[in-house]
C-alpha positions as CSV (number, residue, x, y, z in Angstrom):
1,M,1.7,5.8,21.0
2,S,-0.9,3.8,22.9
3,L,-2.0,0.6,21.3
4,I,-5.6,1.0,22.5
5,R,-7.3,4.2,21.4
6,R,-9.6,5.6,24.0
7,R,-13.2,5.6,22.7
8,I,-15.2,8.8,22.8
9,K,-18.3,8.0,24.8
10,P,-21.0,9.8,26.8
11,P,-21.1,9.9,30.6
12,V,-22.0,6.8,32.5
13,G,-25.8,6.4,32.7
14,S,-26.6,8.6,29.7
15,R,-29.6,7.5,27.6
16,P,-28.8,5.4,24.5
17,G,-28.1,7.5,21.5
18,T,-26.5,10.4,23.4
19,L,-23.9,12.1,21.2
20,V,-20.6,13.4,22.5
21,I,-18.3,15.2,20.0
22,D,-14.5,15.0,20.5
23,S,-13.1,18.5,20.9
24,A,-10.1,17.6,18.7
25,A,-12.3,16.3,15.8
26,Q,-12.1,18.1,12.5
27,A,-15.0,20.3,11.3
28,P,-17.2,18.5,8.8
29,K,-16.8,19.2,5.0
30,I,-19.6,17.8,2.9
31,R,-19.4,16.9,-0.8
32,L,-22.4,15.8,-2.8
33,L,-22.1,13.4,-5.8
34,T,-25.3,12.9,-7.8
35,Y,-25.1,10.2,-10.5
36,G,-27.1,8.1,-12.8
37,E,-26.6,6.2,-16.0
38,T,-26.3,9.5,-18.0
39,G,-23.8,11.3,-15.9
40,L,-22.3,12.6,-12.7
41,Q,-22.6,15.9,-10.9
42,E,-20.3,16.9,-8.0
43,Q,-20.7,19.9,-5.7
44,D,-19.6,21.1,-2.3
45,V,-22.3,21.7,0.3
46,P,-21.5,25.0,2.1
47,Q,-23.8,24.3,5.2
48,V,-25.5,21.2,6.3
49,G,-28.8,23.1,6.2
50,D,-28.4,23.5,2.4
51,L,-28.2,19.7,1.9
52,Q,-31.9,19.0,1.8
53,R,-32.6,21.4,-1.0
54,M,-29.6,20.2,-3.0
55,L,-30.6,16.5,-2.9
56,P,-32.0,15.4,-6.3
57,T,-35.4,13.9,-6.7
58,D,-34.2,11.1,-8.9
59,G,-31.0,9.1,-9.5
60,F,-28.5,8.1,-6.8
61,T,-26.5,10.3,-4.4
62,W,-23.3,9.9,-2.5
63,I,-23.0,12.3,0.5
64,D,-19.3,12.3,1.4
65,V,-18.6,13.8,4.9
66,H,-15.1,14.4,6.1
67,G,-14.9,15.3,9.8
68,L,-17.1,14.6,12.7
69,G,-16.4,17.7,14.8
70,D,-19.8,19.4,14.8
71,L,-22.8,18.2,16.8
72,H,-25.3,20.2,14.8
73,T,-24.2,18.7,11.6
74,M,-24.4,15.1,12.9
75,E,-27.9,15.7,14.4
76,T,-29.1,17.3,11.1
77,L,-27.8,14.4,9.1
78,G,-29.5,12.0,11.5
79,R,-32.9,13.7,11.0
80,L,-32.5,14.2,7.3
81,F,-31.7,10.5,6.6
82,H,-33.7,9.0,9.4
83,I,-30.6,7.5,11.1
84,H,-31.4,5.5,14.2
85,P,-29.9,7.1,17.3
86,L,-27.9,4.0,18.1
87,A,-26.5,4.0,14.5
88,L,-25.6,7.7,14.8
89,E,-23.9,7.0,18.1
90,D,-21.7,4.3,16.5
91,V,-20.8,6.8,13.8
92,V,-19.8,9.6,16.1
93,H,-18.2,7.8,19.0
94,V,-15.0,6.6,17.4
95,P,-13.4,4.1,17.3
96,T,-16.2,1.6,16.9
97,R,-15.5,-2.1,16.2
98,P,-16.0,-2.9,12.5
99,K,-19.5,-4.3,12.0
100,A,-22.6,-4.3,9.8
101,E,-26.1,-3.7,11.1
102,A,-29.4,-3.3,9.4
103,Y,-32.0,-0.8,10.5
104,D,-35.5,-0.1,9.1
105,D,-34.4,2.7,6.7
106,L,-30.7,2.0,6.1
107,L,-27.8,-0.4,6.4
108,L,-24.8,0.7,8.6
109,I,-21.3,-0.6,7.8
110,V,-18.5,0.5,10.1
111,T,-15.0,-0.2,8.8
112,R,-11.4,0.9,9.4
113,M,-9.4,2.6,6.7
114,I,-5.6,2.1,6.7
115,R,-3.1,4.4,5.1
116,I,0.7,4.5,4.9
117,S,2.5,7.9,5.4
118,G,6.0,9.0,6.0
119,E,8.6,6.4,7.0
120,C,6.2,3.5,7.0
121,E,3.9,5.1,9.5
122,V,0.4,3.5,9.5
123,E,-2.7,5.7,10.1
124,T,-6.0,4.1,10.9
125,E,-9.3,5.9,10.6
126,Q,-13.0,4.9,11.1
127,V,-15.3,5.2,8.1
128,S,-19.0,4.7,8.5
129,I,-21.0,3.7,5.4
130,L,-24.8,4.2,5.5
131,V,-26.7,2.7,2.6
132,G,-30.2,3.8,1.9
133,T,-32.7,3.2,-0.9
134,N,-31.2,5.7,-3.3
135,Y,-28.2,7.2,-1.4
136,V,-24.9,6.3,0.3
137,L,-23.7,8.5,3.2
138,T,-20.1,8.1,4.3
139,L,-18.7,9.8,7.3
140,Q,-15.0,9.6,8.2
141,E,-12.9,11.3,10.9
142,K,-10.8,13.6,8.8
143,A,-10.0,14.7,5.3
144,G,-8.2,12.4,2.9
145,D,-8.9,8.8,2.1
146,V,-8.3,5.9,-0.3
147,L,-11.6,6.3,-2.1
148,E,-10.4,8.3,-5.1
149,P,-10.6,5.2,-7.4
150,V,-14.3,5.0,-6.6
151,R,-14.8,8.6,-7.5
152,E,-12.9,8.1,-10.8
153,R,-15.1,5.2,-11.7
154,L,-18.1,7.3,-11.1
155,R,-16.7,10.1,-13.2
156,S,-15.7,7.9,-16.1
157,G,-18.8,5.7,-15.9
158,R,-16.6,2.5,-16.1
159,G,-18.4,-0.7,-15.3
160,I,-21.9,-0.9,-13.7
161,I,-21.3,1.5,-10.8
162,R,-23.6,4.2,-12.1
163,S,-26.5,1.8,-12.8
164,A,-26.2,-0.8,-10.1
165,G,-27.8,1.2,-7.3
166,S,-26.7,2.5,-3.9
167,G,-26.0,-1.0,-2.5
168,Y,-23.3,-1.6,-5.2
169,L,-21.8,1.8,-4.4
170,G,-21.6,0.9,-0.7
171,Y,-19.9,-2.4,-1.7
172,A,-17.4,-0.5,-4.0
173,I,-16.5,1.8,-1.1
174,L,-16.0,-1.0,1.3
175,D,-14.1,-3.1,-1.2
176,T,-11.7,-0.2,-1.9
177,I,-11.0,0.3,1.8
178,V,-10.3,-3.4,2.2
179,D,-8.0,-3.5,-0.9
180,A,-6.0,-0.6,0.6
181,Y,-5.0,-3.0,3.5
182,F,-2.6,-4.8,1.2
183,P,-0.2,-1.9,0.3
184,A,0.0,-1.0,4.0
185,I,0.7,-4.6,5.1
186,E,3.2,-5.2,2.3
187,A,5.1,-2.0,3.2
188,V,5.5,-3.2,6.7
189,A,6.6,-6.7,5.5
190,D,9.2,-5.1,3.1
191,R,10.7,-3.1,6.0
192,L,10.8,-6.2,8.1
193,E,12.8,-8.0,5.4
194,Q,15.3,-5.2,5.3
195,L,15.6,-5.4,9.1
196,E,16.3,-9.1,8.9
197,E,19.9,-8.5,7.7
198,R,20.4,-5.8,10.3
199,V,19.4,-8.2,13.0
200,M,22.1,-10.6,12.0
201,V,24.8,-8.1,11.2
202,D,24.1,-5.2,13.6
203,P,21.8,-6.2,16.5
204,S,21.9,-2.7,18.1
205,P,19.4,-1.1,20.4
206,T,18.2,0.9,17.4
207,T,17.3,-2.3,15.6
208,L,15.4,-3.5,18.6
209,R,13.4,-0.3,18.8
210,E,12.6,-0.6,15.1
211,L,11.3,-4.2,15.7
212,N,9.2,-3.1,18.6
213,R,7.8,-0.2,16.5
214,F,6.7,-2.6,13.7
215,K,5.3,-5.1,16.2
216,N,3.1,-2.3,17.5
217,L,2.1,-1.3,14.0
218,L,1.1,-4.8,13.2
219,I,-1.0,-5.0,16.4
220,R,-2.9,-1.8,15.3
221,I,-3.4,-3.2,11.8
222,R,-4.7,-6.5,13.2
223,R,-7.2,-4.6,15.3
224,A,-8.5,-3.0,12.2
225,V,-8.4,-6.0,9.8
226,A,-9.5,-9.0,12.0
227,P,-13.0,-7.8,12.9
228,Q,-13.7,-6.8,9.3
229,R,-14.0,-10.4,8.3
230,E,-17.0,-10.9,10.5
231,A,-18.7,-7.7,9.3
232,V,-18.3,-8.6,5.6
233,N,-19.3,-12.2,6.2
234,S,-22.6,-11.1,7.8
235,L,-23.3,-9.0,4.7
236,V,-22.6,-12.0,2.4
237,R,-24.8,-14.4,4.4
238,G,-27.5,-12.0,5.5
239,D,-30.7,-11.2,3.8
240,N,-30.6,-7.4,3.5
241,P,-33.0,-5.4,1.3
242,F,-30.3,-2.8,0.5
243,L,-28.0,-5.5,-1.1
244,D,-29.2,-7.5,-4.0
245,D,-27.9,-11.0,-5.0
246,R,-25.4,-9.6,-7.5
247,T,-23.9,-7.2,-4.9
248,R,-23.6,-10.1,-2.3
249,L,-21.8,-12.1,-5.0
250,Y,-19.2,-9.3,-5.3
251,L,-19.0,-9.1,-1.5
252,R,-17.8,-12.7,-1.4
253,D,-14.6,-11.4,-3.2
254,T,-14.3,-8.7,-0.5
255,Y,-14.5,-11.4,2.1
256,D,-11.7,-13.3,0.4
257,H,-9.6,-10.2,0.5
258,C,-10.3,-9.8,4.2
259,L,-9.1,-13.3,4.8
260,S,-6.0,-12.8,2.8
261,S,-5.1,-9.6,4.5
262,S,-5.6,-11.2,7.9
263,E,-3.3,-14.0,7.0
264,M,-0.7,-11.5,5.8
265,V,-0.9,-9.7,9.1
266,E,-0.5,-12.9,11.1
267,T,2.5,-14.0,8.9
268,S,4.2,-10.6,9.5
269,R,3.5,-10.8,13.2
270,E,5.1,-14.3,13.3
271,F,8.0,-12.9,11.3
272,V,8.7,-10.0,13.6
273,N,8.4,-12.3,16.6
274,G,11.0,-14.5,15.0
275,L,13.3,-11.6,14.3
276,M,13.1,-10.5,17.9
277,N,14.0,-14.0,19.0
278,T,16.8,-14.0,16.5
279,Y,18.0,-10.6,17.9
280,L,18.1,-12.0,21.4
281,T,19.9,-15.1,20.2
282,V,22.6,-13.1,18.3
283,V,23.1,-10.7,21.2
284,S,23.3,-13.7,23.6
285,N,25.9,-15.5,21.3
286,R,28.0,-12.3,21.2
287,M,27.9,-12.0,24.9
288,N,28.9,-15.6,25.2
289,E,31.9,-15.0,22.9
290,V,32.9,-12.0,25.0
291,M,32.6,-14.0,28.2
292,K,34.5,-16.9,26.7
293,T,37.4,-14.6,25.6
294,L,37.6,-13.1,29.0
295,T,37.6,-16.5,30.7
296,I,40.4,-17.7,28.4
297,L,42.5,-14.6,29.2
298,M,41.9,-15.1,32.9
299,S,42.8,-18.8,32.6
300,I,46.1,-17.9,30.9
301,F,47.0,-15.3,33.4
302,V,46.1,-17.3,36.5
303,P,49.3,-19.5,36.5
304,V,51.4,-16.6,35.3
305,T,50.1,-14.5,38.2
306,F,50.7,-17.4,40.6
307,M,54.3,-17.6,39.5
308,A,54.8,-13.8,39.8
309,G,53.2,-13.8,43.2
310,L,55.2,-16.7,44.4
311,Y,58.5,-15.1,43.6
312,G,57.3,-11.7,44.9
313,M,57.1,-13.0,48.5
314,N,59.7,-11.4,50.8
315,F,61.4,-14.5,52.1
316,D,65.2,-14.6,52.6
317,H,65.6,-18.4,52.1
318,M,64.3,-18.9,48.6
319,P,67.0,-20.8,46.6
320,E,66.2,-19.2,43.2
321,L,66.4,-15.6,44.4
322,H,70.1,-15.3,44.4
323,W,70.6,-17.3,41.2
324,M,72.0,-15.1,38.3
325,W,69.5,-16.5,35.7
326,S,66.5,-16.7,37.9
327,Y,64.8,-13.6,36.4
328,P,65.0,-14.6,32.7
329,A,64.2,-18.2,33.6
330,L,61.0,-17.1,35.3
331,L,60.0,-14.9,32.3
332,L,60.7,-17.8,30.0
333,A,58.6,-20.1,32.2
334,M,55.8,-17.6,32.2
335,L,55.9,-17.4,28.4
336,A,56.0,-21.1,28.0
337,V,53.0,-21.6,30.3
338,A,51.0,-18.9,28.5
339,G,52.0,-20.2,25.1
340,G,51.2,-23.8,26.0
341,M,47.7,-22.9,27.3
342,L,47.0,-20.9,24.1
343,L,48.0,-23.9,22.0
344,Y,45.8,-26.1,24.2
345,F,42.8,-23.9,24.0
346,R,43.2,-23.5,20.2
347,R,43.4,-27.3,19.8
348,L,40.1,-27.6,21.8
349,G,38.6,-25.0,19.4
350,W,37.9,-22.4,22.1
351,I,39.9,-19.7,20.2
352,G,40.5,-19.4,16.5
353,G,39.3,-22.1,14.3
354,R,39.5,-25.8,15.0
355,S,42.4,-27.2,12.9
356,G,41.0,-30.6,12.7
357,D,38.2,-32.8,14.1
358,P,39.8,-35.6,16.0
359,D,36.8,-37.8,15.1
360,D,37.3,-37.1,11.4
361,D,38.7,-40.2,9.7
362,G,39.4,-38.5,6.5
């Protein structure tokens, strides 16, 4: 899987705001949540053309769009909510770097959602949050998200989410997405801790592939998490009419979570780099042990081979050739040389364990 996802963009020289829809993008599904202090109403929107008549005249609205695969839907939403063409371009042409930008009629927040699936597989997805006076419009690439806790808070009416306005709902959505970083990062960190023992005990090519896979996962997570700090910080420090002082106070907590998640990613990256170095060290040490063993065996057999070669030469006038005990004497000499070298290498600590340190006074 490529570490850098190719961005959907219009042809070179196109006018700003030109929209290009990815042919592989999912078809949009729209859900409307209308709420106020007294209650919540949820309904699906069959067609984007039905949305205008379904919008309430009072209270607050969350328009939740899953899928960006229809140009007509995107253009209709742009006209209906007076979305600036540059803002709509950032929404449609994924992936866009996480950021926060204020326009005349709305606030655009682009963020990255992270989810864990399968065997510690990390999925990243762009979510665009547009905050207006009395509405929040969210657009994401495909169905499924981490925002069900926000919907449950709206349904139950817990806290101030129903009465605090659209800016607070935008904060709640952003904060939930940022909080979902922690389980993903912790899942990767837990798997790395499990790999640590395998690196020491079984440094196989499979282990190395696993380390490389998690290294790539952490790079992808870092690309999503690191820019989010700047975006949230601009919301905290900026003067935006869609966010009141109370909401900005809560956003400071979100900023702290961004910092914590970034630190966790960097810690995990350092850990996986350390594991890869440990893997290389263990493999190198094992190779050194193999080479040392082979060298010792060669050193033992060199004099034995010399003796066998010496007495294998076809000369008539060699005094030991016609001696009756020459063959067993040569074998015993070979064994004595080999045994003596083994004892010498063991005393040096090259094979087996060192029986004693000659520098040890005790």
